[in-house]
N, C-alpha and C positions, 0 to 999 in steps of 0.2 A: 642040308646042302641044296637039295632040289628046290625047296621053297625060295632060297636066296637067289638062285639062278633065274627062277621064274620072275621074281620081283625085279631083278636087274634088267631082264628082257623087257618087261612091261615099261620100265622107266625109259629105256632106250627107244622103244616104240612110241611112247608118248612124246618124247623130245623130238623125234623125227616128224610127228604129226604137227607139232607146233612150228617147226622150222620150215615146213614145206607148204606153200600155197597151192591149192588145186589149180590146174591149168584152165579150167572152165570158169573160174571165179571172176566176177566183176562187181564193182560196187553198185548197190541198189540204194537209191535215194529215197528216204522216207520223210513224209510230212507228219508232224506230231501236233498235239494241242498247243495252243498259245504261240504258234508260229515257229516252234522249234524244229530243227532238222537233224536227222541221224542218217548215216550211210553205213550199210553192212556189206561186207565182202565174204563170200563163202556160202555154203549151203547149210543152213541151220538144221535141216532135216537129217543130214548124213555126216557132216564134218565134225571132227573132234574139237575144232577151234574155228573161230571167225575173227575177222578184223572189223573193228568198228571205228568209224570216224565221228567224233563228237567234239564240238567247240574247237575245231582246228587241230585237234590232236588225234593220233591214230593209236588205238589200243588193241591188244591181242587178248581175246577172251576164250577161255577153255570151257568145254562142255562139263556140266555137272549133272549127274543123274537125278531124276525126280521120280516120285511115286505117282504123279498125276499125268505124266505123258507130255507135259509142257517142255518146250526146248528152253534150256537155261544155260547161260554162259556167264563166266565170271572172270574178272581181272582183280585178283586179290590186292595187288599193289595200289591200284587207284580206287578200289572199292566199287567199281562199276559192275552191274549185273544186268544182263539182257534176257528178258523173258518173252517168249512168243507163244501165244495160245491162239486157237482159231478165231476168236473175236477181236484180238488186238495184240500189239507188241508194245513193250514198255522198257524203259531204261531206268534203273534204280541206282542210287548211291548208297551202298550198305554202310559206309562210314557216317553219312548224315542220317541214315534210316528213313529215307524218303525217295519218292519218284522224282526224276529230273526231266523225263520226257515220257508222256503218256499218250495212248491212242495213236500210236505210230502206224502209218499205212503207206504202202508204196504208191508213188504217183504213177498214173498210167496202168494201174493194176486193178482197176475197178474198185479201188478203195479197200482192197483186202490187205491184211497185215502180211509181212514177210514171215514165213514159217521156216 
């Protein structure tokens, strides 16, 4: 019974995280290879979810744990995966099995990727 209550509590907590945008969040525009653009809202370092604007659509991506320390977020419905590491950030399409935007870096951020 205790395990079931804990699981329900975690589910409710994760739903609240998905439904609530942080007050400090604003979109950060990123320039990627081949002239592609992505915008990210939220803090990939601390938030459990981020909003990502790609090709005129808004997607909600949920944090997925990694063993490497990279920040990884996924939207299973669309197949989009956002990965941010110190040297770059990239957007993948897991349904196609390929990157769709690579070497993404924030404009006005000294060329550093959004972590």
